[in-house]
C-alpha positions as CSV (number, residue, x, y, z in Angstrom):
1,M,164.2,52.7,81.9
2,I,161.3,52.1,84.2
3,F,158.6,53.3,81.9
4,D,158.3,54.4,78.3
5,Y,158.4,58.1,77.6
6,E,154.6,58.6,77.0
7,T,153.8,56.9,80.3
8,L,156.3,59.0,82.2
9,K,154.8,62.2,80.8
10,M,151.4,61.2,82.0
11,L,152.7,60.1,85.4
12,W,154.4,63.4,85.9
13,W,151.2,65.3,85.2
14,L,149.6,63.2,88.0
15,I,152.6,63.7,90.3
16,I,152.5,67.4,90.0
17,G,148.8,67.3,90.6
18,V,149.3,65.3,93.8
19,L,151.9,67.8,95.0
20,L,149.6,70.8,94.3
21,I,146.8,68.9,96.2
22,G,149.2,68.3,99.1
23,F,150.1,72.0,99.1
24,A,146.4,73.1,99.1
25,I,145.3,70.7,101.8
26,T,148.2,71.5,104.2
27,D,149.8,74.9,103.5
28,G,146.5,76.2,102.0
29,M,144.9,75.4,105.3
30,D,147.5,77.5,107.1
31,M,146.8,80.4,104.8
32,G,143.1,80.0,105.5
33,V,143.7,80.0,109.2
34,A,145.7,83.3,108.9
35,M,142.9,84.8,106.8
36,L,140.4,83.9,109.6
37,L,142.6,85.1,112.4
38,R,141.0,88.5,113.0
39,L,137.5,87.2,112.4
40,V,137.4,84.2,114.8
41,G,139.8,85.7,117.4
42,K,138.5,88.8,119.1
43,T,141.1,88.9,121.9
44,D,144.8,88.4,121.9
45,S,144.5,85.0,123.7
46,E,141.9,83.8,121.2
47,R,144.2,84.8,118.3
48,R,147.1,83.0,119.9
49,T,144.8,80.0,120.2
50,V,144.1,80.1,116.5
51,I,147.8,80.5,115.6
52,N,148.8,77.6,117.9
53,T,146.6,75.1,116.1
54,I,149.0,75.4,113.1
55,G,152.1,76.4,115.1
56,P,153.7,72.9,115.0
57,H,152.9,72.3,111.4
58,W,153.0,75.5,109.3
59,D,156.7,75.4,108.4
60,G,156.6,71.7,107.6
61,N,153.5,72.2,105.4
62,Q,155.5,74.5,103.1
63,V,157.6,71.5,102.0
64,W,154.7,70.7,99.6
65,F,155.0,74.2,98.0
66,I,158.8,73.9,97.7
67,T,158.5,70.4,96.3
68,A,155.9,71.3,93.8
69,G,158.0,74.3,92.5
70,G,161.1,72.0,92.2
71,A,159.1,69.3,90.4
72,L,157.7,71.9,88.0
73,F,161.2,73.1,87.2
74,A,162.6,69.6,86.7
75,A,159.7,68.0,84.9
76,W,158.4,70.9,82.8
77,P,161.3,73.3,82.3
78,M,159.7,75.2,79.5
79,V,156.6,75.8,81.6
80,Y,158.8,77.0,84.4
81,A,160.5,79.4,82.0
82,A,157.3,80.7,80.5
83,A,155.5,81.0,83.9
84,F,158.3,82.8,85.6
85,S,158.8,85.2,82.8
86,G,155.1,85.8,82.2
87,F,154.0,85.8,85.9
88,Y,157.3,87.3,87.2
89,F,155.8,90.3,89.0
90,A,153.0,88.2,90.3
91,M,155.5,85.6,91.6
92,M,157.6,88.3,93.2
93,L,154.4,89.7,94.9
94,V,153.8,86.2,96.3
95,L,157.3,85.8,97.5
96,F,157.4,89.2,99.3
97,A,153.9,88.4,100.8
98,L,155.2,85.0,102.0
99,F,157.9,86.8,104.0
100,F,155.3,88.0,106.5
101,R,154.3,84.4,107.4
102,P,157.4,83.1,109.2
103,L,158.2,86.5,110.6
104,G,154.6,86.9,111.9
105,F,154.4,83.5,113.4
106,D,157.8,83.8,115.2
107,Y,157.7,87.4,116.2
108,R,154.1,88.3,116.8
109,S,154.0,87.4,120.5
110,K,157.6,88.4,121.3
111,V,156.6,91.9,122.4
112,D,153.7,92.5,124.8
113,S,152.3,95.4,122.8
114,K,148.8,95.6,121.3
115,R,149.9,97.7,118.3
116,W,152.9,95.3,117.6
117,R,150.6,92.3,117.6
118,N,147.9,93.9,115.6
119,N,150.4,94.9,112.9
120,W,151.7,91.3,112.7
121,D,148.1,90.0,112.5
122,W,147.5,92.2,109.4
123,G,150.9,91.0,108.1
124,L,149.8,87.3,108.5
125,L,146.5,88.2,106.7
126,A,148.3,89.8,103.8
127,G,151.0,87.1,103.7
128,S,148.2,84.5,103.3
129,A,145.5,86.2,101.3
130,I,147.8,87.6,98.6
131,P,149.4,84.2,97.6
132,A,146.0,82.5,97.7
133,L,144.5,85.2,95.4
134,V,147.5,85.2,93.0
135,F,147.6,81.4,92.6
136,G,143.9,81.4,91.8
137,V,144.3,84.3,89.3
138,A,147.2,82.4,87.7
139,F,145.1,79.3,87.2
140,G,142.3,81.4,85.8
141,N,144.5,83.0,83.2
142,L,145.6,79.6,81.9
143,F,142.0,79.1,80.7
144,L,142.2,82.4,78.9
145,G,145.6,81.7,77.3
146,V,148.9,83.4,78.2
147,P,150.4,85.9,75.8
148,F,153.8,84.3,75.1
149,N,155.8,83.2,72.0
150,I,158.5,80.6,71.4
151,D,161.1,81.2,68.7
152,N,163.0,78.5,66.7
153,L,165.7,78.5,69.4
154,M,163.1,77.6,72.0
155,R,163.4,81.0,73.7
156,V,160.3,82.1,75.5
157,S,159.1,85.7,75.3
158,Y,156.2,87.1,77.2
159,Q,154.1,90.0,75.7
160,G,151.6,90.6,78.5
161,S,151.7,92.6,81.7
162,F,151.0,92.1,85.4
163,F,147.8,94.1,85.3
164,G,146.6,92.1,82.3
165,L,146.4,89.1,84.6
166,L,143.8,91.0,86.7
167,N,140.9,90.4,84.4
168,P,137.4,89.5,85.5
169,F,137.7,85.7,85.0
170,G,141.2,85.6,86.7
171,L,139.8,87.5,89.7
172,L,136.9,85.1,89.9
173,A,139.3,82.2,90.0
174,G,141.3,84.0,92.7
175,L,138.1,84.4,94.8
176,V,137.4,80.7,94.3
177,S,140.9,80.0,95.6
178,I,140.4,82.2,98.7
179,T,137.0,80.9,99.7
180,M,137.9,77.2,99.4
181,L,141.0,77.7,101.6
182,V,139.1,79.7,104.2
183,A,136.3,77.1,104.2
184,H,139.0,74.3,104.7
185,A,140.6,76.3,107.5
186,G,137.2,76.9,109.2
187,M,136.7,73.1,109.5
188,W,140.2,72.8,110.9
189,L,139.7,75.5,113.5
190,Q,136.3,74.1,114.5
191,L,138.0,70.8,115.1
192,R,141.1,72.0,116.8
193,T,139.7,74.8,119.1
194,A,137.0,75.0,121.7
195,S,134.0,77.0,122.9
196,V,133.4,80.4,121.2
197,V,136.5,80.2,118.9
198,A,135.3,76.9,117.5
199,E,131.7,78.3,117.1
200,R,132.9,81.3,115.2
201,S,135.2,79.1,113.0
202,G,132.4,76.8,112.0
203,Q,130.2,79.8,111.3
204,Y,132.7,81.5,109.0
205,G,133.7,78.2,107.4
206,R,130.0,77.6,106.5
207,Y,129.7,81.2,105.1
208,S,132.8,80.5,102.9
209,L,131.4,77.2,101.7
210,I,128.2,78.8,100.5
211,V,130.2,81.6,98.7
212,F,132.6,78.9,97.3
213,I,129.7,76.9,95.8
214,V,128.2,80.0,94.1
215,L,131.6,81.1,92.7
216,F,132.7,77.7,91.6
217,A,129.4,77.2,89.8
218,A,129.8,80.7,88.2
219,A,133.4,79.8,87.1
220,G,132.2,76.5,85.5
221,F,129.5,78.3,83.6
222,W,132.0,80.9,82.4
223,V,134.5,78.2,81.3
224,A,131.7,76.5,79.3
225,N,131.4,79.8,77.3
226,L,135.1,80.6,77.0
227,T,137.1,80.0,73.8
228,G,139.1,76.8,74.6
229,Y,142.0,75.0,73.0
230,Q,142.1,71.6,71.2
231,V,145.0,69.7,69.8
232,V,144.4,68.7,66.1
233,S,147.6,67.0,65.4
234,M,151.0,66.6,67.0
235,A,154.2,64.6,66.9
236,D,154.4,61.1,68.4
237,T,154.1,61.4,72.2
238,Q,157.0,59.0,72.5
239,S,159.3,61.4,70.6
240,H,161.5,64.1,72.0
241,A,159.7,67.2,73.3
242,D,159.1,69.8,70.6
243,P,156.3,72.4,71.3
244,L,156.5,73.7,67.8
245,A,155.5,70.4,66.1
246,K,151.7,70.5,66.6
247,V,148.5,72.1,65.4
248,V,146.0,73.6,67.8
249,T,142.6,75.0,67.1
250,T,140.3,77.2,69.3
251,A,136.6,76.9,69.8
252,Q,134.0,78.0,72.2
253,G,133.4,75.5,74.9
254,A,136.4,73.4,74.0
255,W,137.6,73.3,77.6
256,L,134.7,70.9,78.2
257,S,135.7,68.4,75.5
258,N,137.4,66.0,77.9
259,Y,134.1,65.6,79.8
260,N,132.4,64.7,76.6
261,T,135.0,62.2,75.5
262,R,135.7,60.8,79.0
263,P,132.4,61.1,81.0
264,W,134.1,59.6,84.1
265,T,136.0,62.9,84.5
266,M,132.7,64.5,85.6
267,T,133.5,62.8,88.9
268,F,135.8,65.7,89.9
269,P,133.4,68.7,89.6
270,I,130.7,66.6,91.2
271,L,133.1,65.7,94.0
272,A,133.9,69.3,94.6
273,F,130.2,70.3,94.9
274,A,129.1,67.2,96.9
275,M,131.9,67.6,99.4
276,A,131.3,71.3,99.9
277,L,127.6,70.5,100.7
278,S,128.7,67.6,103.0
279,A,131.1,69.9,104.9
280,L,128.2,72.4,105.4
281,V,126.1,69.7,106.9
282,F,128.8,68.2,109.1
283,S,129.9,71.6,110.4
284,K,126.3,72.4,111.3
285,L,126.0,69.1,113.1
286,N,129.2,69.9,114.9
287,K,131.1,67.0,113.3
288,P,134.2,69.0,112.2
289,A,136.4,65.9,111.7
290,L,134.1,64.8,108.9
291,G,133.8,68.4,107.7
292,L,137.6,68.6,107.4
293,I,137.7,65.3,105.4
294,S,135.0,66.7,103.2
295,T,136.8,70.0,102.5
296,S,140.0,68.0,101.8
297,L,138.1,66.0,99.2
298,M,136.6,69.2,97.9
299,L,140.0,70.7,97.3
300,I,141.0,67.5,95.4
301,G,137.8,67.9,93.3
302,V,138.6,71.5,92.5
303,I,142.2,71.0,91.5
304,M,141.5,67.9,89.4
305,T,138.6,69.7,87.7
306,A,141.0,72.4,86.6
307,G,143.6,69.9,85.5
308,V,141.2,67.7,83.6
309,S,139.6,70.7,81.9
310,L,143.0,71.9,80.7
311,F,144.4,68.5,79.8
312,P,146.7,68.0,77.9
313,F,147.5,71.7,78.0
314,I,149.7,73.1,80.8
315,M,150.1,76.7,79.5
316,P,148.1,77.6,76.4
317,S,149.4,80.5,74.3
318,S,146.9,83.2,73.3
319,N,149.5,84.7,70.8
320,N,149.9,81.5,68.8
321,P,147.9,78.4,69.9
322,N,150.2,76.1,68.0
323,I,153.0,76.8,70.5
324,S,150.9,76.1,73.6
325,L,152.7,73.9,76.1
326,T,151.3,70.5,76.8
327,I,152.2,67.5,78.9
328,W,153.6,65.8,75.8
329,D,156.0,68.5,74.5
330,A,157.0,70.7,77.4
331,V,158.8,68.0,79.4
332,S,162.4,67.1,80.3
333,S,164.2,64.1,78.7
334,H,163.2,60.5,79.2
335,K,166.2,59.9,81.4
336,T,165.5,62.9,83.6
337,L,161.9,61.9,84.2
338,N,162.9,58.4,85.1
339,I,165.5,59.5,87.6
340,M,163.1,61.9,89.2
341,F,160.4,59.3,89.3
342,V,162.6,57.1,91.4
343,A,163.3,60.1,93.7
344,V,159.6,60.8,94.1
345,C,158.9,57.1,95.0
346,I,161.4,57.5,97.8
347,F,160.9,60.9,99.2
348,V,157.1,61.6,98.8
349,P,156.3,58.6,101.1
350,L,158.9,60.0,103.6
351,I,157.2,63.4,103.5
352,L,153.8,61.8,104.0
353,S,155.1,59.6,106.9
354,Y,156.7,62.4,108.9
355,T,153.8,64.8,108.2
356,T,151.3,62.2,109.5
357,W,153.5,61.4,112.5
358,C,153.7,65.1,113.4
359,Y,149.9,65.6,113.2
360,V,149.2,62.4,115.2
361,K,151.7,63.3,118.0
362,M,150.6,66.9,118.3
363,W,146.9,66.3,117.9
364,R,144.7,68.1,120.5
365,R,142.3,70.9,121.0
366,V,144.0,74.2,121.7
367,T,142.1,76.2,124.3
368,V,142.3,79.8,125.5
369,E,143.0,78.6,129.0
370,E,146.0,76.6,127.8
371,I,147.5,79.7,126.1
372,E,146.9,81.9,129.1
373,N,148.6,79.4,131.4
374,N,151.6,78.9,129.0
375,T,152.3,82.5,127.8
376,H,156.0,82.0,127.1
377,G,155.8,78.5,125.6
378,S,153.3,79.2,122.8
379,Y,153.3,81.3,119.7
């Protein structure tokens, strides 16, 4: 074995976090671009310009989403089971919304019809805004606790409903998700387009950053006053996974306990706020490359803030806190984690390499003139 069981459990928490960050920075950017499509593109040529900034990359960026889902299933099978039973209708909504993205990108410009193209523009908007909202809502509900039970045979049963997920805090988290992705996309479009499209993109990106800062601060204040979860005792972290062998208590403000015991973790929320403010400044100074780097770091700060706040919980149970799933007891076997760790060490660098190569080789500003001169060779 490469690592002991406890170390592997911690490593896989970090790996899945990295995959989620990769998904947010790449495919999340594509979603943000589609959400901005009708705002920054006033004519068909301008909208095609916007689409062609992500045209060579959007399908490759979805590798991060697929990899994160596969890693979640393999590393945390009980979390996968609980999530896909509890969030089943939400996940189906995301799946059906995502259908619009490849269809919209590929078929939007195939027919020279204003009505046809407008309908696909709305489809791209829905196919991007709905997943961004649902992912945020799902994360928000983790802080509230998910109503599920686990019996002695380790069978998961969910007692909630889809509409129960649409609570005020969950919706706030969904809006945080949307605004941070739109802000990230605004910096991307300001960098990759020219003239009036770039100006509008920077403007809407800055608006989104301001709203994000307010909403993220509101979410932090709300979390500080929520009833959080704390592990009182549990089995040896080196032992086999058993989510029934621990004691968990709840207390107001418990989600902030990690920041009190490990002050260095405050780095992540500070990073999110600082980089959002930096992106505002860089965008206003027309330095979108630095703005894009700032929003990328902002996304890292947001995702790590959520992860650190929940740690070691992955999916708390509001029905019975003692059966809440944590990184120590919701994992696969020691051997499985080792084999997958080797696979990750091989394939994640490959994904990073070819993704970087694609961005470098296809890096340029996309202009309206280019689209109008290459009508049949562009999206």
